[in-house]
N, C-alpha and C positions, 0 to 999 in steps of 0.2 A: 435292380432289373435283371431279368433272365437273359441268357445269351440270345435267344430268339427275338426277344423284345428289343435288344440293343441293335440287332441287324435291321430292324424296321426304322429306327429313329437316327437322325443325325446326332452328333455329339452335343451341339448346342441345344437341340430339342430335348435330349435326355436330361441335361442340366436344368432346363426350364421346368420340365414336368416334375422332377424331383424336388425342386424348390417350392413349387406349388403344393406338393404333398407334404413336405416338411413343415410348412407354415400353416397347414390346415385349410388351404383354399379348396382342395379337392380331397375326397375320401379315397381309401384304398380301392373300393369298388369302382369309383369313377376313373381312377388312374388306369385300371385294367380296361374299362370300356373305351377310353380315349385311345389307348394303344391298339385295341382291337379294331376300332373304326378307322384308325390311321392305316392299318394294313389293308383294309378293304377299299378305301377311298383315294389313297395317294400311292405314288411310286416311292420306294425307299431309295435313299435315306430321306425320311420325312423332315421338313424344315420346321423352324420355330414358328414361322407365320402360319403354316398349315396346322400345327399343333394348337396354336392360339384359336384358330377357327373352330376346331373341334372342342376345345375346352370351354369356349364361350357358350356352348349348348348347355353346359352344366353350371357355369358360374356367371352371374350377372356382374358386369363392370369389373372385368379382370384387371389386376394391378399391372403397372408397367414393370418391365424387367428390373429396372433399377430399384424399384420399391421392394422387391423380393429379398434384397440383401439387407434391408433395414430390420431392426428388431420390433418396430411398431410404426404406426402412421407418422409419429414424430421422431422416430429413430431412438427412443428411449427404452431401456430394458425394463420390463414390467416386474419380473422376478427372476431369480436364479436359484436352481437347486442342484445339488450334487447327486447324480444318479448312483445307485448302489451297484448296478450292473451295466454292461454295455447294452445299449438298446437299439432296436430296429426303427421304431416310430415314436414320434412325439405328437400327440393330438391335442391342440389347445382347447381348453374349455371356454364356454361363452364369457365374454367380457373380461378376459384375462384372469379368470378365477383360479387357474391352475393348468395342469397338463397331465394327460393320461399317456403312459409310455408302456411299451411292450419289450421286456428283456428278450435277449436271444433265447429261443426255445430249446434249451439244453438242461438236462438233469431236472432238478426241482423247479426250474423256471417254466416248464411246459404248462400251458394253460393259465399263465399269470399275466395280469396287468399291474402296474403301480401308478397310483395317482399322487401327484405332488401339488399341494395347494400353494398359493402365492407366498406363504410364509416359509415354504421349503419343507413342511411336514409331509411325510410319505405314508400312504395307506396301501398295503398290498391287497390285491383282489385275486384270489385263487378261484377263478370262475369255471375251469374245466378245460378239456382238451380242445385245441384248435379253435379258440374263440375269435369271432369276427366283430369288429366295431362298426355300428351303422348310424351313429348320430347322437346328438344331445337333445334332451327335452328342453324347450325354450326357457332361457333365463334360470337354468339350474345346472348342477353338476351331476345330473342323472343320465347315465349312458345306456343306450340300447346295444346289447351284445348278444349275438347268437352263438349258441353252442350246439352243434349237431342240428337237430330238428326243433329246437326250442329257443324262444326269445326271452331275454332277461332284461328288466330295467333295474339298473344298479345305482344306488346312491354312492358315488365315488368318494365323497368326503367321509362317510361313515363305514364304507366297505360293506354295505348291507344290500341284499337283493330285495327290491320292493315288490316285484312279482315275476312269475315265470309263466309263459304261455307256449303251448305247443304250436308248431307251424300250422296256421289255419288251413293251408292248402293240402296238408297231409300227402305231399309228394305228387300232387296232380299237376303242378306247374313249376316253372322256373322263376325264381325271384330275381328281379333286376334292380329295383329301386326302393328306397325307404325314405320317408319324410315324416318328421315329428312335428306336430303342432301342439298348441296348449291343451287340446282336447283328445287328439287321436294319434296313433301310430299308423301311418298309411303304408301298406306293403304292396308294391306294384310289380307286375310281371306279366306272364301269360300262361294260359292253360292250353293243353292240347284237347280239342274237341273233335268228335267224329263227324265226318261228312260222307255218308255212304260207306265206302270201303277204306277211306283214308282219314288221317288226322291232321288238322291244321292248327297253328297257334292263334289264339284269340286273347286280346288284352283283358286283364282282370285286375281289380284292386280290392284289398281287404282293409277294413278299418278296425283297429283294436282300441279300446278305451285306455287312454294313457295313464289313468289312475289305478286301474285294476288289471289290465291286460286281457279283459274279456272281449270276445268278438262282438262287435256292434252290428256290422253290416258288410256285405260283399257286393261289389259292383261288376256287372257284366253288361256290355252294350246291348241295346234293344235290337239293333241291326248288326248282327255279328259279322256279316259279309264285309262291312266297312272296316273292321278292326282285326283282320287276320295278320296284319303287320304289328308287332308289339309297340306300344306307346311308351312314353316316359313321364315320370313325375318330376316337376320342377317347383322349388319353393323360392319365391321372391318376396322378401320382407315377411309379412304375415299372410300372404296369399299363396295358394297352391294351385298349380296348373297341370292339366293333362295334355300331352302333345302326341300327335300321331301324324302320319302322312295325310290323313283325311280330316283332322280336326285339331283345333286349339281351343281348350275350354278351361275356365276357372272352376275348381271344385268347390261346391257350396257345402260348408260344414253343417248348415241347417238341413240340407237334403239328406245327409248321412243319417242324422238322428231321426228324421221323418221317414226314411227309407223311400225316397222318391227318385224319379229320373234314373232308373237303372240300379239303384241301391236296394238290396233285399235281405 
């Protein structure tokens, strides 16, 4: 955590958030959003209970604090690998299939991830400068990683890029959320749209085909006045929801393909 972030959080809250991140309960993006929301909604130093309230917006059924110190639901170690470098993050793959780690970004390690499978085998991924991890394709070891203005779906076991896609917004909006389903990569955020002489943020979502990376559809609300406050994408089990101050809706995968109800 940065010094400014530490000033916002109490010491127990810092430890709780870092354990959530280390064990993969929250992403790096969600960590930043939780701390940002904490600075806006609570007086420092923010307590663990207040952080739990914020984290519950992104994670359904948060674990108890005692459970964060266990290696798994039953406390058993699933696998152990000796890292070749000192690492910053360890991102667990689905179903305990391995872990994606980021070495400290110095020298030849810049732009590198390393994937360790559960047998301990390592696969280096030289993906490019300042890569950001945004999630796993369901039931695979395929990771969505953004480098600059492009998204890459990478088979971490083979170290192979499956597809590369340019940012569909082409700089028109700020990306806030990414959700991967069996059919789509959903990229949510907001665009700035002109209203007379000024620009206001309006929620928007892009759907990329998870097999090819091609843009399938883009969603904008029919009544943009209701959506000037950015919404959020949340995935619970196999369902994806859109949340805003005005609406809570399940996103229909069928409507994306049919380009109905705001998808175009």
